[in-house]
Every structure is written in C-alpha cells, then in structure tokens.
C-alpha positions in Angstrom: 52.3 -133.0 -19.5 50.6 -130.1 -21.4 52.9 -127.5 -22.7 51.9 -124.0 -21.5 51.4 -121.5 -24.3 52.8 -118.1 -23.7 50.9 -115.2 -25.4 53.0 -112.8 -27.4 52.6 -109.2 -26.1 51.2 -106.7 -28.6 53.2 -103.5 -27.9 52.6 -101.3 -31.0 50.5 -101.4 -34.1 52.2 -102.8 -37.2 52.1 -99.5 -39.0 53.0 -97.5 -35.9 50.8 -95.2 -33.8 49.1 -92.6 -36.0 48.9 -88.9 -35.0 45.8 -87.7 -33.3 43.3 -86.3 -35.8 42.1 -82.9 -34.6 41.9 -80.8 -37.8 39.6 -80.8 -40.8 42.4 -81.6 -43.3 43.6 -84.6 -41.2 40.0 -85.9 -40.9 39.4 -85.6 -44.6 42.6 -87.5 -45.3 41.6 -90.2 -42.9 38.2 -90.6 -44.6 39.9 -90.8 -48.0 42.2 -93.6 -46.8 39.4 -95.5 -45.1 37.4 -95.3 -48.3 40.3 -97.0 -50.2 40.1 -100.0 -47.9 37.9 -103.0 -48.0 35.8 -105.0 -45.6 34.5 -104.2 -42.2 35.5 -101.3 -39.9 37.0 -102.0 -36.5 35.8 -99.2 -34.2 36.3 -98.4 -30.5 35.7 -95.3 -28.3 37.2 -94.0 -25.1 35.1 -92.2 -22.5 36.0 -90.6 -19.2 33.8 -92.6 -16.9 34.3 -91.8 -13.3 35.8 -88.4 -14.2 33.2 -86.6 -16.2 29.4 -86.2 -15.8 28.8 -86.9 -19.5 29.3 -90.2 -21.2 30.6 -88.6 -24.4 33.4 -90.0 -26.5 36.8 -88.4 -26.1 38.6 -90.6 -28.6 37.5 -92.7 -31.6 39.7 -95.4 -33.0 39.0 -96.9 -36.5 40.9 -99.4 -38.6 40.1 -101.1 -41.9 42.1 -103.5 -44.0 43.8 -101.4 -46.7 42.4 -98.2 -45.1 44.8 -97.6 -42.2 44.4 -97.0 -38.5 43.1 -93.7 -37.4 42.7 -91.9 -34.0 40.0 -89.2 -34.1 39.6 -86.5 -31.4 35.8 -86.0 -31.4 36.1 -83.0 -29.1 37.7 -81.0 -31.9 34.6 -81.5 -34.1 31.5 -82.3 -31.9 28.1 -83.7 -32.6 26.5 -82.8 -35.9 29.8 -81.9 -37.6 29.7 -82.5 -41.4 32.8 -84.7 -41.2 31.1 -86.9 -38.6 28.2 -87.3 -41.0 30.7 -88.2 -43.7 32.3 -90.8 -41.4 28.8 -92.2 -40.6 28.0 -92.6 -44.4 31.3 -94.4 -44.9 30.9 -96.7 -42.0 27.5 -97.7 -43.3 29.0 -99.0 -46.5 30.0 -102.1 -44.6 29.9 -103.8 -41.2 31.1 -102.1 -38.0 33.0 -104.2 -35.5 32.7 -103.2 -31.8 33.7 -105.0 -28.6 30.9 -104.7 -26.0 28.9 -102.5 -28.4 26.2 -101.4 -25.9 28.9 -99.5 -24.0 30.2 -97.5 -27.1 27.1 -97.1 -29.2 25.5 -94.3 -27.1 28.5 -92.1 -27.3 29.0 -92.8 -31.0 25.3 -92.0 -31.7 25.7 -88.8 -29.8 28.2 -87.8 -32.5 25.9 -88.9 -35.3 27.5 -92.3 -35.9 24.7 -94.9 -36.3 25.9 -98.3 -37.7 23.5 -100.3 -39.8 25.5 -103.5 -39.6 27.2 -104.7 -36.5 29.4 -107.5 -35.2 30.1 -107.5 -31.5 33.1 -109.6 -30.6 32.3 -109.7 -26.9 28.7 -110.8 -27.4 29.8 -113.2 -30.1 32.2 -114.8 -27.7 29.5 -115.2 -25.1 27.1 -116.9 -27.6 30.0 -119.1 -28.8 30.4 -120.3 -25.2 33.9 -118.9 -24.5 34.6 -118.6 -20.8 36.4 -115.2 -20.9 35.2 -112.6 -23.3 37.1 -109.5 -22.5 39.1 -108.1 -25.4 42.4 -109.2 -23.8 41.3 -112.7 -22.9 39.8 -113.3 -26.4 43.0 -112.2 -28.1 45.0 -114.5 -25.9 42.8 -117.5 -26.3 42.0 -117.2 -30.0 45.1 -115.5 -31.3 47.9 -116.0 -28.8 48.3 -112.3 -28.3 48.4 -110.4 -24.9 47.1 -106.9 -24.6 48.0 -104.4 -21.9 45.0 -102.7 -20.2 46.7 -100.4 -17.9 45.0 -97.3 -19.3 41.4 -98.6 -19.5 40.3 -96.5 -16.5 42.2 -93.3 -17.6 40.7 -89.8 -17.8 40.4 -89.6 -21.6 39.2 -86.0 -21.3 42.7 -84.7 -20.6 44.5 -82.8 -23.3 47.0 -83.4 -24.7 46.6 -87.1 -24.6 49.8 -88.9 -23.5 51.6 -90.9 -26.3 51.4 -94.1 -24.3 47.6 -93.7 -24.0 47.3 -93.3 -27.8 49.3 -96.5 -28.3 47.0 -98.3 -25.9 44.0 -97.0 -27.8 45.3 -97.9 -31.2 46.0 -101.5 -30.0 42.3 -101.9 -29.2 41.4 -102.0 -32.9 44.7 -103.3 -34.3 43.6 -106.9 -34.4 39.8 -106.5 -34.1 39.1 -107.5 -37.7 41.0 -110.7 -37.3 39.4 -111.4 -34.0 36.0 -110.9 -35.5 36.8 -113.6 -38.1 37.9 -116.0 -35.4 34.7 -115.5 -33.4 32.6 -115.9 -36.5 34.3 -119.2 -37.3 33.5 -120.5 -33.8 29.8 -119.4 -34.2 29.5 -121.1 -37.6 31.1 -124.3 -36.4 28.7 -124.3 -33.4 25.7 -123.5 -35.7 25.1 -120.3 -33.6 25.9 -117.7 -36.3 22.2 -117.0 -36.9 21.7 -116.5 -33.2 24.5 -113.9 -33.1 23.2 -112.1 -36.2 19.8 -111.7 -34.5 21.4 -110.4 -31.3 23.5 -107.9 -33.2 20.5 -106.7 -35.2 18.4 -106.3 -32.0 21.1 -104.1 -30.4 20.9 -101.7 -33.3 17.1 -101.6 -33.3 16.8 -101.2 -29.5 15.4 -97.8 -28.6 17.3 -95.5 -26.1 16.7 -96.3 -22.5 13.9 -94.1 -21.0 14.9 -91.7 -18.3 15.0 -93.3 -14.9 12.3 -92.7 -12.4 13.9 -91.2 -9.2 17.5 -91.8 -10.3 18.6 -90.8 -6.8 17.2 -94.1 -5.5 20.2 -95.9 -7.2 22.6 -94.3 -4.6 24.9 -97.1 -3.5 24.3 -98.1 0.1 20.5 -97.4 0.1 20.0 -100.7 2.0 21.1 -98.8 5.2 18.2 -96.4 4.9 15.2 -97.4 6.9 13.2 -94.2 7.2 11.4 -91.9 4.8 12.9 -88.7 6.4 16.4 -90.2 5.7 15.3 -90.8 2.1 14.4 -87.1 1.9 18.0 -86.2 2.7 19.3 -88.7 0.2 17.1 -87.1 -2.5 18.1 -83.5 -1.7 21.8 -84.2 -1.5 21.7 -86.3 -4.7 19.8 -83.6 -6.7 22.1 -80.9 -5.4 25.2 -82.9 -6.4 23.7 -83.8 -9.8 23.1 -80.1 -10.6 26.7 -79.2 -9.8 28.1 -82.2 -11.6 26.1 -81.5 -14.7 27.1 -77.8 -14.8 30.8 -78.6 -14.3 30.8 -81.8 -16.3 32.4 -83.7 -13.5 31.4 -87.1 -12.1 29.2 -86.7 -9.1 31.2 -89.1 -7.1 34.2 -86.7 -7.3 32.1 -84.0 -5.5 30.6 -86.2 -2.8 30.5 -90.0 -3.1 27.5 -92.2 -2.4 28.9 -93.5 0.9 29.2 -89.9 2.2 25.6 -89.1 1.1 24.3 -92.2 3.0 26.3 -91.3 6.1 25.0 -87.8 6.1 21.4 -89.1 5.8 21.9 -91.4 8.8 23.5 -88.6 10.9 22.4 -85.3 9.5 24.9 -82.5 10.3 23.8 -78.9 10.9 27.2 -77.2 10.6 30.7 -77.7 9.2 32.1 -79.2 12.4 29.4 -81.9 12.5 29.8 -82.5 8.8 33.4 -83.2 9.2 32.8 -85.5 12.2 30.2 -87.5 10.3 32.4 -88.1 7.3 35.8 -88.5 9.1 35.4 -92.3 9.5 35.1 -92.5 5.6 38.4 -90.6 5.1 37.3 -87.0 4.9 38.3 -85.5 1.5 39.0 -81.9 0.8 36.9 -82.0 -2.4 33.8 -82.8 -0.3 34.3 -79.5 1.6 34.4 -77.3 -1.5 30.6 -77.2 -1.7 29.9 -77.7 2.0 27.3 -74.9 2.2 25.3 -76.5 -0.6 25.4 -79.9 1.2 24.3 -78.3 4.5 21.5 -76.3 2.8 20.3 -79.5 1.1 20.2 -81.3 4.5 18.3 -78.4 6.0 15.7 -78.4 3.2 15.1 -82.1 3.7 14.9 -81.9 7.5 12.4 -79.0 7.2 10.0 -81.0 4.9 6.7 -82.1 6.3 6.1 -85.8 6.5 3.7 -85.6 3.6 6.5 -84.6 1.3 8.9 -87.4 2.3 9.6 -89.9 -0.4 7.9 -93.3 -0.2 10.2 -96.2 0.7 9.3 -97.9 -2.5 8.1 -96.4 -5.8 5.1 -97.4 -7.9 7.5 -98.0 -10.8 6.9 -101.2 -12.8 9.4 -103.2 -10.8 9.0 -106.6 -9.3 9.4 -107.6 -5.7 12.9 -108.7 -4.7 13.4 -112.3 -5.8 14.5 -113.3 -2.3 10.9 -112.8 -1.2 9.2 -114.9 -3.8 9.4 -118.3 -2.2 7.9 -117.2 1.1 5.6 -114.4 0.2 4.6 -115.2 -3.4 4.8 -119.0 -3.6 2.3 -119.1 -6.6 4.7 -117.0 -8.6 7.9 -118.7 -7.3 6.7 -122.2 -8.3 6.8 -121.6 -12.1 9.9 -119.4 -11.7 11.8 -122.3 -10.1 10.9 -124.7 -12.9 11.6 -122.2 -15.6 15.0 -121.3 -14.3 15.9 -125.0 -13.8 14.9 -125.8 -17.4 16.7 -122.8 -18.9 19.9 -123.5 -17.0 19.8 -127.1 -18.4 19.4 -125.8 -21.9 22.1 -123.2 -21.4 24.5 -125.9 -20.3 23.6 -128.1 -23.3 24.2 -125.2 -25.7 27.4 -123.8 -23.9 25.9 -120.4 -23.5 25.5 -118.2 -20.4 22.0 -118.3 -18.9 21.6 -114.6 -19.1 22.3 -114.6 -22.9 20.0 -117.6 -23.5 17.1 -115.6 -21.9 17.2 -112.4 -20.0 16.5 -113.1 -16.3 14.1 -110.1 -16.1 12.0 -111.5 -18.9 11.7 -114.9 -17.1 10.7 -113.2 -13.9 8.1 -111.0 -15.6 6.3 -113.8 -17.4 6.2 -115.9 -14.2 4.9 -112.9 -12.3 2.3 -111.8 -14.9 1.8 -114.7 -17.3 -0.4 -114.1 -20.4 -4.1 -114.9 -19.9 -4.7 -118.6 -20.4 -1.1 -119.7 -20.1 -1.5 -121.1 -16.6 -4.4 -123.4 -17.2 -3.6 -124.9 -20.6 -0.6 -125.7 -22.8 -0.3 -122.6 -25.0 3.2 -122.4 -26.6 2.1 -119.8 -29.2 0.6 -117.6 -26.5 3.8 -117.8 -24.5 5.9 -117.2 -27.6 4.1 -114.0 -28.5 4.3 -112.7 -24.9 8.1 -113.4 -24.7 8.7 -111.6 -28.0 6.7 -108.7 -26.8 8.9 -108.5 -23.7 12.0 -108.3 -25.9 13.1 -111.9 -26.3 14.6 -112.8 -29.7 13.1 -115.6 -31.9 16.1 -117.9 -31.4 15.8 -117.6 -27.7 12.1 -118.4 -27.7 12.8 -121.4 -30.1 15.1 -122.9 -27.4 13.3 -122.1 -24.2 9.7 -121.3 -25.1 8.4 -124.8 -24.4 10.2 -125.0 -21.0 8.6 -121.7 -19.9 5.2 -122.8 -21.2 5.4 -126.0 -19.1 6.7 -124.1 -16.1 3.7 -121.8 -16.0 1.5 -124.8 -15.3 3.5 -125.8 -12.2 1.9 -125.2 -8.8 4.7 -126.6 -6.5 8.2 -125.1 -6.4 11.3 -127.3 -6.9 13.0 -128.1 -3.7 16.1 -126.4 -2.6 17.2 -122.8 -2.0 15.8 -120.0 -4.1 17.8 -119.4 -7.3 20.3 -116.6 -7.2 19.5 -114.2 -10.1 21.3 -111.2 -11.4 19.6 -108.7 -9.2 18.3 -105.5 -10.8 19.4 -102.2 -9.2 15.9 -101.7 -7.7 16.1 -105.2 -6.1 19.5 -104.5 -4.8 
C-alpha cells in the first residue's frame, strides 16, 4: 500500500514578511540589498482583475538569494519612475523567474520593467509533462510544500493592503528560485531544456497584441443574439459601459455585466420600470441602476439607427469559420486538419507534452485552411517549415511535427469519427 505524502503548509517566509516599500528611501535600500545577492530574481505581480478597468500592477514581489525578499507598491512610484528604471537595470543583470509570465509581463512592462532573460516555471512544467502546473500544485508535487491561495482573487488596489494579503504575496516568490531549479532539472533529464529556452525567448520577443477589432463582440452570451438590430444594442451598451469604466478605472462588469447587456438587447427597455423588469430574473443589482439613464439612452440610440448602420453578424476580420462547420461545409479543409491533429496528438503523447504546447491549434487550423502554394500537390517539408515559422511556430515545434503536417496537407479524405474538439477562439465561441 502506497504511503500518502502530506505536503507541509508554507505559512510565512523564512525571513518574515517585509514591510511594504512605498518611499524612495525604502526602494533604494531594497535595490542595494538585491544587488548584493546572487543568481536569478524571483518576481511576481498582483493586479486587480475584475475590480479595476486597468490591468496595472498593484504590488510587485521580488526575491533573490542573498538579496532578500521585497514587496514594492508600484502605485507610489508609477511608470517611468527613475527607481523603476534602476530596478529594470538590476533585473537585467541576471535571469527573471516568473510563473505564467504572459499574465504578468504586460503590467511589468507598463512600469518599464523589461526582462532580457526569462524562466517561466508554469510553462516549464507544461513542457516537462507535469499534469498540474499551477504554482501551488508544482510546489506540492516537486517540493512537498502546500501554498494557500485564498487571496488570489482579491482587490489588490485597496490601500492599505491587509497584512495577511502581504503574507500571501510574499509566499508566491519565497520558493520560486528553488522551484525553478527543480523544473529545470526535469527539463534537462527529459532533454527538453532547449525547447523551454526557445519558448521563454519567444515570449520576450513577442510584440504586444494589436487592438481588438470590435471588442464588444466578445460580450459573453453573444450566441443568443440572432439579429443585427440586437447587435446594435449590444454595441451601444458596451461602448457606453467601456467609457464609464475607463474614466472611473472600474471593471465594466461591475457597472453592468455581460448577461445584463444581452438580456437588454433581447428585450429592449424604454424606461426604468421596463429596465428593472428585464433584469429582475438575473438578480437586479443596485449598481446597475446607478447609470440607468446612460443605459436607456444607449438603447434608444441603437433602436433609432437605420438598418444600414446595424453591425454585420460577422466581421471581415482574419478569423476562420468555426471548427464545428469544417467537416460538413469545408470537407477539403477538414481532411488535412483531421490527419494533422491526429498526428500531432500522437507526437504529443509520445513526448509527454500538452497538444497546445506542442503546436498552437490556431496555427494548425490556419495552415490547413490556407496552405502554402505547392504544399498540397507535392511533398514540401521546407515550404511547410517556413510557413509554420512565419505563423509563429518555434523551431523545436516544427522539428517535431513539421513532417506530420506536410503529409496531412496531401490528404483528401478525412479520418473517420467525430470532429476533433479544439480550444475554440473567442470569435468561434
């Protein structure tokens, strides 16, 4: 009988919870201590997602062996501050360790922190083939330590920050250096360390995401909308909400959530009584009524629009048709896709890596939908390789699956069975 291993709770940093850094003197002292340390920097950031409009950092945690653990209040300094520039210079003397780096890098870069060397423990765990790659599960499985996550969804914009929140935040970086070393050892043993390094480098080199076309189309529940005049109401309400949210730096869902917007579009109210009646089944909230005149005016504007100004049901954006339609409506595209996905899934299983990390599903769909000229009538591995790299695939990924995709593009008949279930894009959903 296998003995169950109980993880040891991590309740406080070994050196205690440091005071929040919100003065120039304290920041300068922290920089001096960090400079005395050696090795990589463990870094984390806390935002106020779901509470604030912005995605700015409201706390930065940093730890370095021999350099101490520090909690910095970025609100006290702000983007472009000379001390933030000094911190960036210091961090770039070595590697920066982040967990799920793509979540924290945008808010760090907003402050002028741009790492040049990265190790992502979450992504490293995925590539290593670990089944659970959250910070807590990784600490449990690799180090026998349990980490409380009860404040992960807290409103970090509040001031003063409660002491228990600061303890929670400090623990996020307390063992991050040791965890990084554990993950790296797994990658080296599996001969995947070069893959991880290429992934980390690609994250740092990736350009910022372009502004979304018609961001209001991402309103949750849009599948209920069947008419263009209803879309017009969605658009007007979303834009009105976004303007208020931006000006007040508050999450739009706090003002009027997506479910409410969809219900209003389906049953447009003309006055306060009708507004309350439409939303009462959702659990009418007092916050929704604070801007009721703005909501009603938005509905009135949309209803008054001529049909020529109603939004199209679908945009002309560079998005592919929903994958569920491919087998029946686009069989010539679905045939290579079915073979490509089957081959990639087999390679992923052989290499103990998630399919989506082996090759981004969107890239597979795109090359099957619009293959490079000449790839569908002859074996052209180099042509496919160059096309995949242009779409954003990494060299190690193409090395593993390039031939499978090359062969799949020659297929004319789809594999039998149901259509594969992909990770749908927001536009498809």
